[in-house]
Wavefront OBJ file of the C-alpha trace (Angstrom):
o trace
v -65.269 -9.038 -18.162
v -64.451 -6.964 -15.093
v -62.615 -9.961 -13.581
v -60.632 -10.297 -16.794
v -59.617 -6.655 -16.510
v -58.618 -7.275 -12.902
v -56.336 -10.094 -13.958
v -54.688 -7.772 -16.534
v -54.216 -5.029 -13.950
v -52.442 -7.486 -11.684
v -50.267 -8.916 -14.481
v -48.821 -5.738 -15.965
v -46.271 -3.465 -14.324
v -46.918 -0.102 -12.745
v -45.479 1.720 -15.755
v -47.882 0.171 -18.273
v -51.097 2.026 -19.066
v -54.385 0.149 -19.054
v -57.154 1.767 -21.104
v -60.721 0.494 -20.687
v -63.010 3.515 -21.012
v -65.157 3.462 -24.171
v -64.241 7.012 -25.232
v -60.531 6.294 -24.834
v -60.853 3.114 -26.961
v -62.376 5.016 -29.908
v -59.017 5.815 -31.613
v -58.177 2.116 -31.697
v -61.419 1.373 -33.577
v -60.660 4.094 -36.066
v -59.323 3.236 -39.520
v -59.350 4.310 -43.159
v -60.700 1.000 -44.510
v -64.456 1.369 -43.933
v -64.774 -2.084 -42.349
v -68.288 -2.792 -41.062
v -68.876 -3.442 -37.406
v -66.516 -3.200 -34.453
v -64.265 -5.753 -32.896
v -64.917 -6.401 -29.227
v -61.912 -4.473 -27.883
v -62.202 -4.661 -24.114
v -58.918 -2.960 -23.242
v -55.661 -1.542 -24.470
v -52.401 -2.207 -22.687
v -49.810 0.420 -23.555
v -46.454 -1.098 -22.710
v -43.318 0.813 -21.803
v -41.277 -2.219 -20.811
v -40.688 -5.515 -22.696
v -41.481 -7.429 -19.533
v -45.107 -6.255 -19.830
v -45.296 -7.995 -23.184
v -44.192 -11.269 -21.642
v -46.558 -10.834 -18.658
v -49.578 -10.233 -20.860
v -48.791 -13.247 -23.027
v -48.383 -15.472 -19.913
v -51.717 -14.237 -18.551
v -53.570 -14.840 -21.814
v -52.225 -18.399 -21.967
v -53.210 -19.008 -18.342
v -56.806 -17.840 -18.966
v -57.151 -19.553 -22.333
v -59.128 -22.499 -20.950
v -61.566 -20.302 -19.046
v -64.138 -19.150 -21.644
v -65.411 -16.299 -19.453
v -61.879 -14.791 -19.188
v -60.232 -15.843 -22.464
v -59.045 -13.005 -24.723
v -56.823 -12.601 -27.744
v -53.926 -10.131 -27.813
v -53.559 -7.943 -30.872
v -50.175 -6.114 -30.990
v -49.721 -2.840 -32.847
v -46.584 -0.713 -33.182
v -48.073 2.735 -33.773
v -51.315 1.636 -35.433
v -50.744 3.677 -38.647
v -50.965 0.833 -41.150
v -53.157 2.980 -43.397
v -55.400 1.021 -45.765
v -54.495 -2.379 -44.423
v -56.200 -2.289 -41.011
v -54.704 0.743 -39.227
v -54.966 -0.354 -35.558
v -58.123 -2.464 -35.998
v -58.085 -6.235 -35.375
v -60.006 -8.565 -37.689
v -63.736 -8.859 -36.824
v -63.949 -11.979 -34.676
v -66.358 -13.084 -31.943
v -63.859 -12.905 -29.081
v -62.617 -10.415 -26.566
v -59.595 -8.467 -27.782
v -56.868 -6.703 -25.829
v -54.801 -4.345 -27.970
v -51.122 -4.431 -27.032
v -49.924 -0.943 -27.921
v -46.155 -1.004 -28.300
v -45.797 2.702 -29.183
v -44.354 3.364 -25.755
v -41.270 1.189 -26.495
v -38.984 3.818 -27.989
v -35.366 2.848 -27.198
v -32.746 3.372 -29.865
v -29.227 1.903 -29.827
v -26.811 2.800 -32.561
v -23.413 1.570 -33.633
v -22.248 4.361 -35.943
v -19.063 2.568 -37.031
v -21.083 -0.358 -38.364
v -24.170 1.606 -39.339
v -26.446 -0.704 -37.317
v -29.403 0.645 -35.414
v -31.442 -1.343 -32.884
v -34.951 -0.015 -32.327
v -38.114 -0.948 -30.441
v -41.589 -0.972 -32.077
v -42.513 2.546 -30.923
v -39.616 4.181 -32.756
v -41.120 6.191 -35.577
v -39.574 7.529 -38.736
v -39.474 10.972 -37.101
v -37.928 9.720 -33.854
v -35.172 7.932 -35.716
v -34.638 10.936 -38.001
v -34.316 13.272 -34.958
v -31.899 10.787 -33.374
v -29.707 10.701 -36.505
v -29.790 14.521 -36.849
v -28.643 14.910 -33.212
v -25.787 12.490 -33.941
v -24.417 14.236 -37.037
v -27.116 13.502 -39.629
v -24.996 10.965 -41.509
v -27.566 8.193 -42.076
v -30.868 7.793 -43.914
v -34.095 6.704 -42.257
v -35.879 3.863 -44.198
v -38.845 6.150 -44.875
v -42.225 5.217 -46.328
v -45.300 7.144 -47.526
v -47.078 6.375 -44.247
v -45.653 9.539 -42.710
v -43.284 10.601 -39.927
v -45.296 9.007 -37.142
v -45.304 5.482 -38.613
v -43.241 2.712 -36.967
v -39.947 1.519 -38.390
v -40.446 -1.970 -36.942
v -44.096 -2.161 -38.034
v -43.256 -1.502 -41.646
v -40.428 -4.031 -41.654
v -42.686 -6.679 -40.117
v -45.169 -6.091 -42.953
v -42.225 -6.512 -45.359
v -42.681 -2.997 -46.636
v -40.274 -1.134 -48.851
v -39.137 2.386 -49.652
v -37.033 4.361 -52.122
v -33.803 4.855 -50.197
v -30.833 2.549 -51.076
v -31.962 -0.310 -48.836
v -35.291 -0.646 -50.644
v -36.392 -3.920 -49.022
v -36.895 -2.941 -45.422
v -37.010 -6.460 -43.976
v -34.108 -7.317 -46.221
v -32.087 -4.762 -44.239
v -33.112 -6.338 -40.880
v -30.161 -8.197 -39.374
v -31.599 -9.461 -36.053
v -34.971 -9.815 -34.328
v -35.852 -10.333 -30.693
v -39.274 -10.857 -29.180
v -41.627 -13.405 -27.794
v -43.491 -16.293 -29.337
v -47.200 -16.388 -28.496
v -46.493 -18.977 -25.798
v -44.370 -16.277 -24.039
v -41.080 -17.996 -24.789
v -38.373 -15.421 -25.536
v -36.824 -15.466 -28.991
v -33.390 -14.480 -30.178
v -31.147 -16.126 -32.759
v -28.888 -19.110 -32.009
v -25.914 -16.842 -32.638
v -27.126 -14.501 -29.904
v -27.641 -17.416 -27.529
v -24.114 -18.770 -28.129
v -22.428 -15.365 -27.810
v -21.074 -14.948 -24.247
v -19.561 -11.487 -24.849
v -20.895 -8.355 -23.216
v -22.385 -6.527 -26.144
v -23.323 -9.432 -28.471
v -22.698 -7.289 -31.571
v -21.932 -10.097 -33.955
v -25.559 -11.239 -34.022
v -26.552 -7.845 -35.362
v -24.110 -8.087 -38.240
v -25.250 -11.399 -39.724
v -28.847 -11.719 -40.836
v -29.099 -15.497 -41.241
v -27.882 -16.627 -37.858
v -27.271 -20.363 -37.245
v -29.658 -23.194 -37.954
v -33.186 -22.732 -39.383
v -33.969 -19.093 -40.083
v -36.825 -18.232 -37.699
v -36.712 -14.424 -37.726
v -38.892 -14.323 -40.830
v -41.691 -16.134 -38.974
v -42.399 -12.861 -37.168
v -43.286 -11.119 -40.425
v -46.805 -11.101 -41.894
v -47.857 -13.605 -39.237
v -49.504 -13.995 -35.843
v -46.850 -16.237 -34.300
v -45.030 -13.809 -32.039
v -44.424 -10.214 -30.889
v -41.281 -8.331 -31.957
v -39.853 -6.185 -29.192
v -36.500 -5.297 -30.749
v -35.060 -5.206 -34.270
v -31.586 -4.447 -35.597
v -31.443 -2.843 -39.012
v -28.589 -1.995 -41.383
v -28.731 1.713 -42.186
v -27.618 3.382 -45.400
v -25.122 6.176 -44.922
v -25.869 9.454 -46.600
v -23.792 9.586 -49.785
v -21.223 12.121 -50.711
v -23.386 12.941 -53.745
v -27.129 12.551 -54.263
v -28.967 13.247 -57.516
v -32.635 12.607 -58.064
v -34.069 12.393 -61.551
v -37.433 12.721 -63.233
v -38.300 11.586 -66.711
v -41.515 13.130 -68.028
v -43.013 10.908 -70.702
v -45.702 12.726 -72.750
v -46.991 9.723 -74.678
v -48.902 6.955 -72.842
v -47.859 4.492 -75.587
v -44.162 4.931 -74.639
v -44.666 2.770 -71.564
v -43.370 -0.263 -73.460
v -40.215 1.624 -74.371
v -39.599 2.847 -70.810
v -39.803 -0.528 -69.040
v -36.722 -2.186 -70.571
v -34.729 1.000 -69.934
v -35.695 1.069 -66.294
v -34.832 -2.628 -66.045
v -31.366 -2.033 -67.532
v -30.626 0.851 -65.128
v -31.639 -1.196 -62.059
v -29.624 -4.189 -63.202
v -26.488 -2.299 -64.266
v -26.402 0.171 -61.316
v -27.767 -1.863 -58.409
v -26.728 -0.267 -55.122
v -26.117 3.085 -56.794
v -29.633 3.734 -58.129
v -32.397 3.218 -55.588
v -35.813 1.893 -56.529
v -37.511 3.632 -59.445
v -41.156 4.748 -59.377
v -43.256 4.886 -62.523
v -46.495 6.783 -62.066
v -49.271 7.523 -64.501
v -50.831 10.965 -65.014
v -53.824 10.463 -62.723
v -51.584 9.225 -59.861
v -49.398 12.328 -60.041
v -52.414 14.625 -60.251
v -53.922 13.022 -57.141
v -50.819 13.961 -55.171
v -50.373 17.533 -56.319
v -53.701 18.797 -57.690
v -57.086 19.361 -56.040
v -59.886 16.973 -56.872
v -62.051 18.726 -59.513
v -65.104 16.965 -58.071
v -64.771 17.398 -54.290
v -67.370 15.460 -52.340
v -68.603 13.583 -55.422
v -68.343 9.866 -55.887
v -67.101 9.804 -59.477
v -63.923 9.602 -61.502
v -62.368 12.497 -63.378
v -63.618 13.089 -66.896
v -61.242 13.396 -69.889
v -61.903 17.148 -69.720
v -60.982 17.259 -66.023
v -57.744 15.390 -66.692
v -56.794 17.546 -69.652
v -57.415 20.723 -67.722
v -55.481 19.628 -64.628
v -52.651 18.182 -66.685
v -52.203 21.433 -68.533
v -52.309 23.491 -65.319
v -49.901 21.177 -63.479
v -47.764 20.359 -66.574
v -48.248 16.672 -65.866
v -47.180 14.132 -68.521
v -48.720 10.715 -69.269
v -45.988 8.897 -67.244
v -43.505 10.154 -64.713
v -40.382 8.170 -63.883
v -38.669 9.052 -60.597
v -35.420 7.698 -59.211
v -32.277 8.616 -57.377
v -28.528 8.153 -57.571
v -26.376 7.648 -54.488
v -22.579 7.557 -54.451
v -19.310 9.452 -54.457
v -19.035 12.549 -56.603
v -17.277 10.627 -59.372
v -19.624 7.654 -59.337
v -22.774 9.756 -59.225
v -21.558 11.935 -62.070
v -20.749 8.923 -64.214
v -24.051 7.144 -63.532
v -26.000 10.325 -64.239
v -24.292 10.523 -67.618
v -25.173 6.887 -68.280
v -28.809 7.400 -67.297
v -29.110 10.377 -69.580
v -27.695 8.280 -72.381
v -29.995 5.358 -71.731
v -33.115 7.479 -71.568
v -32.277 9.098 -74.927
v -34.065 6.113 -76.416
v -37.250 7.305 -74.690
v -39.127 10.416 -75.906
v -39.164 12.298 -72.614
v -38.064 15.422 -70.795
v -35.090 14.708 -68.491
v -34.826 16.567 -65.204
v -31.981 16.121 -62.680
v -31.943 17.684 -59.195
v -28.451 19.143 -59.636
v -29.583 21.213 -62.616
v -28.994 24.955 -62.172
v -32.657 25.545 -63.021
v -33.613 24.523 -59.477
v -31.156 26.778 -57.658
v -32.111 29.672 -59.928
v -35.809 28.951 -59.582
v -35.618 28.780 -55.783
v -33.638 32.018 -55.673
v -36.247 33.809 -57.824
v -39.159 32.450 -55.800
v -37.544 33.292 -52.472
v -37.102 36.926 -53.529
v -40.565 37.366 -55.057
v -42.994 39.445 -52.909
v -45.965 37.471 -51.657
v -48.543 39.696 -53.342
v -47.205 38.693 -56.801
v -48.198 35.072 -56.251
v -51.829 36.177 -56.032
v -51.525 38.331 -59.151
v -49.622 35.693 -61.165
v -51.011 32.150 -60.610
v -48.189 30.568 -62.717
v -45.700 31.872 -60.140
v -47.721 30.228 -57.360
v -47.690 26.984 -59.324
v -43.910 27.124 -59.801
v -43.475 27.839 -56.093
v -45.638 24.848 -55.178
v -43.850 22.552 -57.634
v -40.441 23.550 -56.384
v -41.541 22.971 -52.797
v -42.935 19.518 -53.712
v -39.726 18.676 -55.513
v -37.663 19.574 -52.418
v -39.926 17.492 -50.158
v -39.618 14.602 -52.575
v -35.812 14.929 -52.376
v -36.069 14.821 -48.589
v -37.871 11.487 -48.782
v -35.202 10.101 -51.127
v -32.562 11.173 -48.634
v -34.364 9.427 -45.820
v -35.905 12.474 -44.182
v -39.577 11.738 -43.369
v -42.398 14.125 -44.241
v -46.110 14.107 -45.024
v -45.907 14.653 -48.768
v -47.338 11.209 -49.660
v -50.146 11.411 -47.061
v -51.906 14.099 -49.028
v -53.015 11.385 -51.420
v -55.332 9.882 -48.765
v -57.397 13.129 -48.808
v -58.155 13.096 -52.556
v -61.798 12.083 -52.031
v -62.300 13.785 -48.669
v -64.995 16.410 -49.017
v -63.166 18.701 -46.558
v -59.672 18.075 -47.794
v -58.687 21.768 -47.668
v -59.465 21.921 -43.965
v -56.512 19.868 -42.851
v -53.029 21.483 -42.503
v -50.397 19.817 -44.700
v -47.961 19.457 -41.805
v -50.415 17.655 -39.498
v -52.129 14.939 -41.508
v -53.629 11.811 -39.924
v -55.850 9.882 -42.377
v -57.489 7.727 -39.713
v -58.256 10.591 -37.387
v -59.402 12.830 -40.273
v -61.870 10.316 -41.695
v -60.140 9.456 -44.967
v -61.181 6.395 -46.981
v -58.186 4.384 -48.165
v -57.670 0.759 -49.232
v -54.741 -0.658 -51.210
v -54.407 -3.097 -54.064
v -50.718 -4.071 -54.054
v -49.937 -6.882 -56.536
v -46.630 -8.092 -57.876
v -46.525 -7.745 -61.651
v -44.024 -9.449 -63.959
v -41.630 -6.804 -65.274
v -42.222 -7.294 -68.959
v -43.654 -4.565 -71.204
v -46.592 -6.537 -72.576
v -47.638 -7.823 -69.133
v -47.406 -4.359 -67.544
v -49.445 -2.871 -70.375
v -52.125 -5.540 -69.930
v -52.104 -4.737 -66.212
v -52.537 -1.014 -66.879
v -55.496 -1.775 -69.171
v -56.973 -4.036 -66.448
v -56.770 -1.309 -63.779
v -58.154 1.360 -66.077
v -61.060 -0.840 -67.055
v -61.928 -2.116 -63.580
v -61.676 0.857 -61.200
v -64.073 3.257 -62.994
v -66.803 0.592 -62.920
v -66.921 1.289 -59.207
v -66.365 5.058 -59.427
v -62.793 4.614 -58.179
v -60.048 6.661 -59.773
v -57.502 4.356 -61.490
v -54.269 5.682 -59.962
v -51.303 3.609 -60.988
v -47.812 3.387 -59.540
v -45.163 0.835 -60.335
v -42.284 0.581 -57.834
v -39.386 -1.274 -59.385
v -37.699 -3.010 -56.439
v -35.196 -4.990 -58.523
v -34.588 -5.282 -62.216
v -36.891 -8.303 -62.252
v -39.373 -7.383 -59.508
v -42.051 -4.722 -59.672
v -44.881 -4.018 -57.264
v -47.814 -1.911 -58.233
v -49.712 0.111 -55.639
v -53.268 1.184 -56.438
v -54.762 3.432 -53.816
v -58.522 2.985 -53.627
v -59.695 6.367 -52.347
v -63.265 6.983 -51.255
v -65.514 9.075 -49.034
v -65.606 7.179 -45.737
v -68.849 8.938 -44.756
v -70.738 7.705 -47.845
v -72.030 4.113 -47.473
v -72.343 3.661 -51.269
v -68.756 4.816 -51.729
v -67.527 2.429 -49.053
v -69.391 -0.445 -50.700
v -67.996 0.445 -54.140
v -64.441 0.674 -52.762
v -64.617 -2.842 -51.243
v -66.286 -4.322 -54.308
v -63.609 -2.739 -56.508
v -60.800 -4.148 -54.391
v -62.409 -7.592 -54.394
v -62.787 -7.641 -58.164
v -59.216 -6.445 -58.668
v -57.908 -9.210 -56.447
v -60.080 -12.083 -57.719
v -59.729 -11.219 -61.376
v -56.095 -10.174 -60.953
v -54.938 -13.548 -59.606
v -56.374 -15.184 -62.752
v -54.066 -12.927 -64.785
v -50.976 -13.464 -62.624
v -51.159 -10.232 -60.504
v -50.633 -11.554 -56.974
v -50.913 -9.274 -53.898
v -47.843 -9.134 -51.672
v -49.829 -7.566 -48.799
v -53.428 -7.994 -47.706
v -55.658 -5.995 -45.399
v -57.265 -7.658 -42.345
v -60.566 -8.273 -44.167
v -58.963 -9.843 -47.255
v -56.997 -12.226 -45.048
v -60.298 -13.741 -43.950
v -61.858 -14.514 -47.322
v -58.944 -14.896 -49.756
v -56.544 -17.237 -47.974
v -57.314 -20.965 -47.991
v -56.565 -22.741 -44.729
v -56.569 -26.091 -46.534
v -53.796 -25.216 -48.966
v -50.433 -26.865 -48.239
v -48.821 -23.524 -47.419
v -51.383 -22.287 -44.890
v -51.839 -25.768 -43.481
v -48.116 -25.705 -42.637
v -48.469 -22.226 -41.114
v -51.255 -23.528 -38.890
v -49.082 -26.426 -37.847
v -46.392 -23.984 -36.735
v -49.071 -21.869 -35.037
v -50.206 -24.858 -33.000
v -46.675 -25.214 -31.582
v -45.763 -21.606 -30.778
v -49.331 -20.579 -29.897
v -51.024 -23.734 -28.594
v -53.828 -21.768 -26.941
v -54.440 -19.544 -29.966
v -54.217 -16.299 -28.020
v -52.270 -14.039 -30.379
v -53.740 -11.959 -33.249
v -56.449 -14.396 -34.238
v -57.282 -14.036 -37.914
v -54.082 -12.257 -38.895
v -52.467 -14.104 -41.812
v -53.894 -17.261 -40.274
v -56.957 -18.597 -42.167
v -58.952 -21.284 -40.386
l 1 2 3 4 5 6 7 8 9 10 11 12 13 14 15 16 17 18 19 20 21 22 23 24 25 26 27 28 29 30 31 32 33 34 35 36 37 38 39 40 41 42 43 44 45 46 47 48 49 50 51 52 53 54 55 56 57 58 59 60 61 62 63 64 65 66 67 68 69 70 71 72 73 74 75 76 77 78 79 80 81 82 83 84 85 86 87 88 89 90 91 92 93 94 95 96 97 98 99 100 101 102 103 104 105 106 107 108 109 110 111 112 113 114 115 116 117 118 119 120 121 122 123 124 125 126 127 128 129 130 131 132 133 134 135 136 137 138 139 140 141 142 143 144 145 146 147 148 149 150 151 152 153 154 155 156 157 158 159 160 161 162 163 164 165 166 167 168 169 170 171 172 173 174 175 176 177 178 179 180 181 182 183 184 185 186 187 188 189 190 191 192 193 194 195 196 197 198 199 200 201 202 203 204 205 206 207 208 209 210 211 212 213 214 215 216 217 218 219 220 221 222 223 224 225 226 227 228 229 230 231 232 233 234 235 236 237 238 239 240 241 242 243 244 245 246 247 248 249 250 251 252 253 254 255 256 257 258 259 260 261 262 263 264 265 266 267 268 269 270 271 272 273 274 275 276 277 278 279 280 281 282 283 284 285 286 287 288 289 290 291 292 293 294 295 296 297 298 299 300 301 302 303 304 305 306 307 308 309 310 311 312 313 314 315 316 317 318 319 320 321 322 323 324 325 326 327 328 329 330 331 332 333 334 335 336 337 338 339 340 341 342 343 344 345 346 347 348 349 350 351 352 353 354 355 356 357 358 359 360 361 362 363 364 365 366 367 368 369 370 371 372 373 374 375 376 377 378 379 380 381 382 383 384 385 386 387 388 389 390 391 392 393 394 395 396 397 398 399 400 401 402 403 404 405 406 407 408 409 410 411 412 413 414 415 416 417 418 419 420 421 422 423 424 425 426 427 428 429 430 431 432 433 434 435 436 437 438 439 440 441 442 443 444 445 446 447 448 449 450 451 452 453 454 455 456 457 458 459 460 461 462 463 464 465 466 467 468 469 470 471 472 473 474 475 476 477 478 479 480 481 482 483 484 485 486 487 488 489 490 491 492 493 494 495 496 497 498 499 500 501 502 503 504 505 506 507 508 509 510 511 512 513 514 515 516 517 518 519 520 521 522 523 524 525 526 527 528 529 530 531 532 533 534 535 536 537 538 539 540 541 542 543 544 545 546 547 548 549 550
């Protein structure tokens, strides 16, 4: 092993950092998933130059036929893929070198075209700071993973958000990187372009010839070192809206209305989130059973719902446009939702400016004497942070969810959350569900029947990406320090997946463990993927086990 490390030291440049000490490798083993055992991580190469990526790939291929030196490279952007693997590789009997790309942080921006080119280490916060320093005219494609999560990493996983360009890889216009065989990749348009800046490649997603950029997503075929992304400009007018639906049975009424809004106002209304009562409570209320491996009782839910004024369903969305367009679409949304028994709340309502003015002038001692004032203050603050997310300004508001089952949740400051470091237990069930009322109701019943069997809280969110496409995210939250809770969490996820596919609920993302047991290497699709793998990675040295069943 020491000779292998010597080879790596020789291959990488002086600026790259080589980490081999056991205590320094601990953070890379750390995750929220509760996966048993440790992968044999022998080293981490933290790259600050793209050339180090190429050099490491070349070395791994050179040593591939020498069993005593052979290793697999596992690239990460910032390693904050909470619930899907964090920075952990799949458990395989082979030496692993983590390629940490968080040191690649260059940003190039064409403000006229709204095109940003970033490296894998560019986080939501770094890009936000960059935009702010350049006039604050554009929105970061934020996610709930928090300010320190990678822009490139989320796009590679085909993630999505709630700003206007909902589909994050859909907004990607150009990719550059290396195939596993160390051959450089850029599009045919880029190769043909003999101009100095090669801007045209960044303006046209599909390039020329077969579309290969997509092969870098949810795969182990190559390493992305640069990505160009179309950015949404901050609108002249922004209005967020919340529809509070008191009756659980009104779900079937709400769905066609949401579908109509997304179809009729595509590009003006961003994605719409539909969350049930428990999901909202998990974000804003304290767990009534801290440190206990059990779900909330009906009494718990009723008490918290009353205190937090939480309805059965909450619909959240946003309007982006000129003053005239936003005003007109708001009027239409109000009209459409009149068919739904609900309370309508819009962010431009005077109640918020008045409420904030009152709260800001209230002496601090009154919040202790009047708990309802403290609740109003907290709700207003949460609403403002939610608006920030919708406007592409990253924050930690969604990360609080990961701490729901943490027995020491109160110990961690809200502005410095790190679920992996803090020992949170999180897995995700993220299936696509047909956007029809009867099917979505059957899905809700399925989740509510399955999760409690494993002492997992059934927290339901539907994110409506298009008028015909909805993804549901079910956070499986558990105490990472409790072996029984970890076992229940994994068994719950497994039953959701295996029973769900029989009902037509198909995951669009999988964690590193699921990729090993769910995907069938003999199916035509994955057989073709393996054929491609054999060409671009003939020595099988890159991310073994990642979206690559064998």
